N, CA and C atoms as a LAMMPS dump frame, in Angstrom:
ITEM: TIMESTEP
0
ITEM: NUMBER OF ATOMS
150
ITEM: BOX BOUNDS ff ff ff
-5.0000000000000000e+02 5.0000000000000000e+02
-5.0000000000000000e+02 5.0000000000000000e+02
-5.0000000000000000e+02 5.0000000000000000e+02
ITEM: ATOMS id mol type element x y z
1 1 1 N 0.847 -1.184 0
2 1 2 C 0 0 0
3 1 3 C 0.886 1.239 0
4 2 1 N 0.612 2.139 -0.888
5 2 2 C 1.405 3.37 -0.965
6 2 3 C 1.292 4.195 0.296
7 3 1 N 0.097 4.24 0.885
8 3 2 C -0.086 5.034 2.103
9 3 3 C 0.798 4.504 3.231
10 4 1 N 0.902 3.213 3.35
11 4 2 C 1.75 2.616 4.385
12 4 3 C 3.216 2.906 4.078
13 5 1 N 3.611 2.76 2.841
14 5 2 C 5.006 2.988 2.458
15 5 3 C 5.42 4.44 2.665
16 6 1 N 4.479 5.366 2.499
17 6 2 C 4.796 6.785 2.676
18 6 3 C 4.727 7.216 4.135
19 7 1 N 4.259 6.317 5.016
20 7 2 C 4.166 6.65 6.426
21 7 3 C 2.862 7.335 6.816
22 8 1 N 1.89 7.381 5.9
23 8 2 C 0.616 8.035 6.187
24 8 3 C -0.289 7.184 7.072
25 9 1 N -0.13 5.873 7.004
26 9 2 C -0.927 4.977 7.854
27 9 3 C 0.013 4.053 8.618
28 10 1 N -0.523 3.425 9.622
29 10 2 C 0.255 2.522 10.464
30 10 3 C 0.952 1.458 9.63
31 11 1 N 2.138 1.099 10.04
32 11 2 C 2.933 0.139 9.274
33 11 3 C 2.408 -1.29 9.391
34 12 1 N 1.579 -1.563 10.406
35 12 2 C 1.084 -2.926 10.588
36 12 3 C -0.26 -3.182 9.911
37 13 1 N -0.784 -2.225 9.161
38 13 2 C -2.061 -2.37 8.464
39 13 3 C -1.808 -2.94 7.066
40 14 1 N -2.543 -3.989 6.736
41 14 2 C -2.424 -4.591 5.402
42 14 3 C -3.671 -4.252 4.581
43 15 1 N -3.607 -4.538 3.301
44 15 2 C -4.764 -4.321 2.433
45 15 3 C -5.937 -5.185 2.891
46 16 1 N -5.655 -6.399 3.323
47 16 2 C -6.718 -7.275 3.834
48 16 3 C -7.352 -6.689 5.093
49 17 1 N -6.529 -6.112 5.979
50 17 2 C -7.065 -5.451 7.171
51 17 3 C -8.021 -4.34 6.778
52 18 1 N -7.607 -3.536 5.827
53 18 2 C -8.415 -2.398 5.403
54 18 3 C -9.741 -2.855 4.811
55 19 1 N -9.719 -3.89 4.001
56 19 2 C -10.962 -4.431 3.443
57 19 3 C -11.901 -4.898 4.55
58 20 1 N -11.368 -5.613 5.521
59 20 2 C -12.193 -6.101 6.631
60 20 3 C -12.754 -4.951 7.454
61 21 1 N -11.934 -3.964 7.734
62 21 2 C -12.391 -2.815 8.51
63 21 3 C -13.492 -2.046 7.782
64 22 1 N -13.322 -1.859 6.48
65 22 2 C -14.34 -1.139 5.706
66 22 3 C -15.649 -1.925 5.671
67 23 1 N -15.564 -3.241 5.56
68 23 2 C -16.781 -4.06 5.603
69 23 3 C -17.462 -3.921 6.953
70 24 1 N -16.669 -3.876 8.016
71 24 2 C -17.23 -3.704 9.349
72 24 3 C -17.926 -2.371 9.507
73 25 1 N -17.32 -1.322 9.003
74 25 2 C -17.948 0.004 9.067
75 25 3 C -19.227 0.012 8.241
76 26 1 N -19.191 -0.588 7.068
77 26 2 C -20.378 -0.632 6.218
78 26 3 C -21.511 -1.354 6.943
79 27 1 N -21.211 -2.445 7.593
80 27 2 C -22.245 -3.188 8.319
81 27 3 C -22.784 -2.359 9.483
82 28 1 N -21.895 -1.728 10.23
83 28 2 C -22.325 -0.905 11.361
84 28 3 C -23.237 0.226 10.902
85 29 1 N -22.912 0.843 9.78
86 29 2 C -23.744 1.924 9.244
87 29 3 C -25.1 1.373 8.792
88 30 1 N -25.087 0.187 8.201
89 30 2 C -26.335 -0.4 7.696
90 30 3 C -27.331 -0.69 8.816
91 31 1 N -26.83 -0.995 10.013
92 31 2 C -27.747 -1.325 11.105
93 31 3 C -27.937 -0.159 12.074
94 32 1 N -27.359 0.998 11.776
95 32 2 C -27.454 2.163 12.645
96 32 3 C -28.188 3.286 11.93
97 33 1 N -28.257 4.416 12.604
98 33 2 C -28.879 5.584 11.978
99 33 3 C -27.905 6.24 11.002
100 34 1 N -28.433 7.048 10.116
101 34 2 C -27.63 7.652 9.047
102 34 3 C -26.54 8.57 9.593
103 35 1 N -26.758 9.197 10.723
104 35 2 C -25.757 10.107 11.288
105 35 3 C -24.511 9.377 11.763
106 36 1 N -24.606 8.093 11.973
107 36 2 C -23.472 7.321 12.485
108 36 3 C -22.38 7.132 11.446
109 37 1 N -22.693 7.207 10.175
110 37 2 C -21.715 6.92 9.119
111 37 3 C -20.465 7.782 9.237
112 38 1 N -20.623 9.069 9.358
113 38 2 C -19.463 9.957 9.461
114 38 3 C -18.663 9.68 10.72
115 39 1 N -19.353 9.42 11.801
116 39 2 C -18.679 9.147 13.068
117 39 3 C -17.863 7.855 12.976
118 40 1 N -18.462 6.794 12.458
119 40 2 C -17.766 5.516 12.339
120 40 3 C -16.568 5.613 11.4
121 41 1 N -16.761 6.278 10.284
122 41 2 C -15.65 6.436 9.342
123 41 3 C -14.529 7.264 9.962
124 42 1 N -14.883 8.295 10.704
125 42 2 C -13.87 9.11 11.381
126 42 3 C -13.056 8.307 12.37
127 43 1 N -13.724 7.457 13.141
128 43 2 C -13.023 6.606 14.099
129 43 3 C -12.06 5.671 13.361
130 44 1 N -12.523 5.075 12.285
131 44 2 C -11.672 4.181 11.503
132 44 3 C -10.455 4.919 10.962
133 45 1 N -10.665 6.073 10.357
134 45 2 C -9.554 6.808 9.75
135 45 3 C -8.546 7.288 10.792
136 46 1 N -9.027 7.756 11.943
137 46 2 C -8.099 8.176 12.996
138 46 3 C -7.278 6.987 13.493
139 47 1 N -7.873 5.821 13.549
140 47 2 C -7.154 4.638 13.995
141 47 3 C -6.117 4.141 13.011
142 48 1 N -6.276 4.478 11.745
143 48 2 C -5.324 4.027 10.72
144 48 3 C -4.079 4.912 10.634
145 49 1 N -4.185 6.142 11.078
146 49 2 C -3.073 7.074 10.927
147 49 3 C -1.87 6.629 11.728
148 50 1 N -0.712 6.887 11.14
149 50 2 C 0.556 6.503 11.794
150 50 3 C 0.856 7.423 12.96
């Protein structure tokens, strides 16, 4: 992943991790209210940063 190589995201995150995390966020949004989408995505993105 270019983002990992450039130091923009944590070095221990793989492409498979990212796919799984995005699926998890998508599922959480699907079973929650619409306002949760931005919050969940924000939490995910903050957790990925190096």
